[in-house]
N, C-alpha and C positions, 0 to 999 in steps of 0.2 A: 504494499499499499504506500503510495507516494502522497504525502501531504505538502501542499504548497503554501508558502507565505504564512507559516504558523504564526509568526510574530503579530500578524493582523487579527488573529482569532481570538475569542473569549477564552481565557485560560482554563475556566471549568469545563466548558464544551470541549475543548482540545483534549484536556486530560480524559473525558469521558470516551470520546472517540478513539483515542489511542487505546485505552483499556478494552473498549469493545473489540477492535481489531486484534489485539494481543490475545484476547481470550479465544478467538477462533483460529489463532495459529498464524496470523499474518506478521510478516516482518515489516516493519515501519521505516520508511526513509523520509527524511524532510529535506526539501530544497525550495528555493524560490522559482516562481513560475518561468522565468526566462530560462534558467538552467534545465528545467524540465522539458520545455519545448526544444532546446538544443539537443539534449541527450535522446530524446524521443525520435527526433529526426534521424539521428545517427543509427539507432537499434531498432527502430520500428518502421518509420515511414519509408526509408530508402528500401527496406525489405520488401514492402508492398509494391512501391514503384518498380522494382526490379523483377518482381514476379508478374506484375500486370504487362510490363514491357516484354519480358520472355514469352508469355503466352500470346501477346499479339504478334510477336515475331514469328513463332512457330505457326499460328493460325494463317498468317499472311504467306509464308513460304511453303508450307506443307499443305497442300490442297487435298491429300488423301487422308480423311479422318482415320480410316483403318490403319494406315502406316503410323500415324500417331499413336493409336491405341496398342499396336502390335509391337512396336519398337520402344515405347516410353518405358524406362526403368524406374525403380523406386526413387532414385536421385531426381529424376526429371519431375516426377509427381510430388514429391516433397518440396521441391524448388517453386513449382507454380501453384502449389496448395492456396497460398495467399491471393492469387489471381481470382479465386472464387469469392473474395470479400466484396461487400455490398458497397456499391458507388455512393449511394446516399450517406454513408458514413465517411468514406475516404475523401471525397471531393472537398467538402468543408474543411477536413483536417489539413490536407495539402494547401489549400488556399488560405486558411487562417494562420498556418504556420509557415507560409511560403519564404520568409526570409531564411529560416534555417534549413528548409527543405531544399531550396535553390543552392544553399551552400553545399550540402551533403551531396546533392546531385552533380554539382560541378566536380567535386572531388571524385565521385564514383565513375562519372564519364572519363576523367583523367586516368583513373586506374585501368578502366577498359581499354583506353587508347594504348597504354603501356603493353597490355596483352596482345592488342592487335599488332602493334609496331613489332613486338619480338617475335610473333608468329610469322608474319609477312618477311621478316628478315631472317628467318631460320635460326634465330639466336637462342639455341638450347641453354646456354649458360644463363642469360638474364631471365628466360622463361621459368627455368628451375628456381632461380632466386625469387622471383614473384611468388611462386607457388609456396616455396620454403618459408618466405616471409609470412605468407598468409596462414601457414600452418601454426604460427606462434599463437593464434587465437586459442589454441588448445589450452593454454595456461590460465586463460580467463573462463571459457566454457568447456567444463568437463563433464 
């Protein structure tokens, strides 16, 4: 549970809310709303945009529904799982948090461009480095 701008909350109400969430086993994190929006863009919003874009890429390029169904592995399915999310929820999130979403999207496109460049150049060493660097996410997400 992320509680934002707790310094603006009534102290008794805040204590009650924290107690309620702790009783049901929630881990509570406090941060200001701007930090929340920034971090959410990096760990949630970009995942959804990437999933939507990958799904659209496959749907645009792969006109054989059966081929998608037959060839898609568990990795593909888990990667595009978020593409099934409701646009009524995500359009307002992307637009209301556009400053941070655009920042993370620019970084993500830059990362994709690095992969594109090294694949196009046949640069095995740099491609391996990009993947090895990405593998370090294991220390955070286990």
